[in-house]
N, C-alpha and C positions, 0 to 999 in steps of 0.2 A: 574091893576088887583088887587082885594083885596086878602090878604093872606088867603089861604085855611087853615082851622083849622086842626091841626094834630091829628090823632086818639090818644086818651089818652093811649091806650094800647101800641101803637108804641112809644109814647113819653116816657112812663115808661121803656120800654125795652131798649131804647137807653141810658137813664140815668143810668140804672143798668149795661149794658154792658160796658159803658165807665167809670163808677164810677165817673162821672162828671169831667173827665180829658179831656182837649182839645186835639184833634187829632194832631193839628199842633204844639202845645207846646211839646207834647210827641215826635213826630217824628223829629222835626227840632231843638229843644232846650234842649232835654233830661230832660224835666220837667214833672214829673208824679205826681205833686201835684194837689189837688182839686182846680178847678178854678171857678170863677163866669162867667157864660156865658149863651148860649141859643142854641137851636137846629137850625142848618143852613141847607139850601138846596144845595146839591152838584152841581146841574145844574144851581143854582142861579134863579130858577123859583119857586116863592112862591106858584104857583098853583099846583105844583107837590109834593104832600105830601106822595108819596110812601115810604115805609120803607127803601128801598135801596137808596133812594135819600136824606136821612137825616143823619146828623152827629152833635155831640156836639162840639162846638167851644167856646173859651173864647170870651168876647166882642171885645177885640182888634183884634184878628185874624178873627172874623166874619166880622167886618167892613172892614178889609184889603182885605179879600177874595172876598167880594161883590163889591169892588170898581172897576172902569174901568181899572186902571193900572194893577190890578191883573188879570183881564180877558185877557189882551193882553200879559203880560210879566210874570205873577206870577204863583201861584199854579194852575195846571190844574185839572178838575174834576176827571179824571182817577187817577191822582196822589193822590188826597185827599182820594179817596176810598181805595187806598193801605195803606195809613197811618192809616185810620180808622180801617182797618182789622188787622193791626199790633198791634194797641192799644187793640182791643178786644182779640186778641190771647195772648197778654202779660198777661192779667188778667186770662184768661181761663187756661193757662199753670200753673198758680200758685194756682189754685183751691181755689180762694178767695171767701168768703161769698157773696151771691147775694145782700147783702145790699149795696146800693150806697154810704153809709157812712163808709164802711169798710176801714181801713187803711192797707197798706202793711206791714205785720208782719213776713212773712216767706221767705223774700228774702235772699239768701245765697251769701254773698260777696265773698266767696272762690270758688264758682263754675263758671268755665269759659267755654264758647262755642266758637269754632273757626269758622271764616268766611273766605271764599275763594273769591278772586277777580274775577269778571266776566266782568269788563270793563277795558281792558288793558290801556286805556287812562285816568284812574282815577287820579285826582290830589292828592289823598291821598298818592299814591305811594307805598303801601305795597302789596305784593302778598297774604299774610295771616295776619289776625288780630284775636284778641280774646277779648271778652267782658264778664264781670261777670254778674250774675243774678240781682244784685242790681244796675246795670247800672251806676257805678261810677268809674270803673277802666278799662282802655283800654290798650291792649298790642299789639304792632306790632311784627310780627315774620318774621325773615329772615333766610338765610341759615346758618349763623354763629353768629347770634346775636338776641336779642330781647330787646324791649323798653317798659317801664311801665310808664304810665302817667294818670292823671285824665281824665275821659271821659267827653267830652263837645259837644257843638252844631256842631263844625267843624267835629268831628268824626261821629256824628249821621247822618249828611247830606250824607256823603259818604257811610256809611254802608247801608243806605236805598237805595241809588241809584246804587252803584257800586260793592256791595258784596253779596254773597250768604251764608246763614247760613248752616253749616254742623253739624247737630245734633249728628252724630255719633262720632264727634271729640270733646271731652271735657277733661278737666283736673281740678285738685284742686290746688289752690294756696292761702295760708293763708295771704292775702293781709293786713288784719287788724293787724296781728302780725308784718308783715314787716314794715308797716307804724309806728306802735308804737315804734319799735326799733329805727328807724331813728329819730323820734320826741324826744325820750328820750336821745339819744346819741348826736344829732347834734342841738337840740333845734329849728328845722325847721319843718313847717307843709306843705309847698308848695314845691313840688319837683317832678322831674321825674328821671328815671333810665335807663341806657343803660348797657346791659350785653353782653359780647363777649365770644366765646369759641375758643380754639386752634384747631389745626389739629387733635388732639386726642379726640375732642368733650368734652373737660374738660373746665369748666368755668375758665378763666384766667384774666378777666378784668371786673371791675364794676365801672361805672361812675355815680356819684350822682350829679344832677343839681338842685340847690336850687334857688327859686324865692322869693324875698322879695321886699318891697317898694324901696330899694336902688339899685336893679338890680339883675342880675343873676351871680352865681359863681359855680364852679365845685370842687368836690373832686374825684380824680381818684385813684383807687386801681388796681394794676396789678402784677401778679405773673410771674416771669421769673426764671426758674430753681428753686433754693432754696431760692429765695428772694422775699419778698412782698414789693413793692414800693408804697408809698402814695404821690401823688402830689396835692398840694393845694396852691393857691396864688403865683405860681411861685417857690415854695420851694418843694424839694423832700426829703422823709424820707424812709429809708430802714430798714426792719426787717427780721429776720431769720424765714422762714416758720415753722421750727420745734420748735420754741419758743412759746409753747402754753400758757405760762404765760403772753405773750404780748397781751395787749388789742386789738390792731389793727389786729393781726393775728386771735384772737378769734372772732372778729367782722366779718372779711371776711369769716371765716369758717361758722359762723351762717347764713350769707347771702346766702352762697352756699347751705346750707341745705334747707332753706326756698324757694329758687329759683329752686330747683331740678326738680319739676314737670313741671314748665314752660320750663326749659331747655330741658327736654325730648320731649316736644311737637314740638320743632323745628326740631327734627330728624325724627319723624314719619310722619310729614306732607309732607315730600319730596316724599314719596311713595304712597300718597293718590290720588285716582282717584274718582272724584265726580260722583255720580250716575246720 
């Protein structure tokens, strides 16, 4: 069957709504960059040029989606439609110019929205998670801890499949300032963080995990009574908590201030009932 010509108005609207971003790159790989591609048919039928059957995909994903293995094992049409609508909503929520060439200029890295698990068998394993508006920082939230790491395709897959966004649960966290401090003090750019609270709901432990070409290593800070302990490379160092002239004590205090709003979030999610 010859490919049916797509209505020019429909084609233009799809390019504008997607901003020439591939729906599968966006949903599965956390890639919201402009891609070279073409309009694909959701039901893989070139004769069906209805607006709801069209989606913008990069060349690689279009070929993969239309292949026979994809039809039997890969992305399903209903799944692709969900990803497409998430992409459209992403740009609509940010009130970006209708120009398909507009770049994202108003994303706020410090604004986080909390997600609640809806699939108890999810491999991601967290009951609650949070993602910032610029889609580059992922936070796992537990009863007495939270973890901070760079957002990647692994997280995108499970957020799309196993979690529900809770728009009423948001918080601010200056992740840029947090990362700048760590980079300036420890000379590392690739890291994740684990933070724990004690029975009094006070942050008492911060673990920094650094990743570089030579491998991974940790620096652990923990407060017990009036002592701050730093463990790194098998060695332990102790500092008096009241010694504010100590660089390590000052650093731990600054971390606690920056992390306070994230810390509060793990306490109010316990009483949240999803609508």
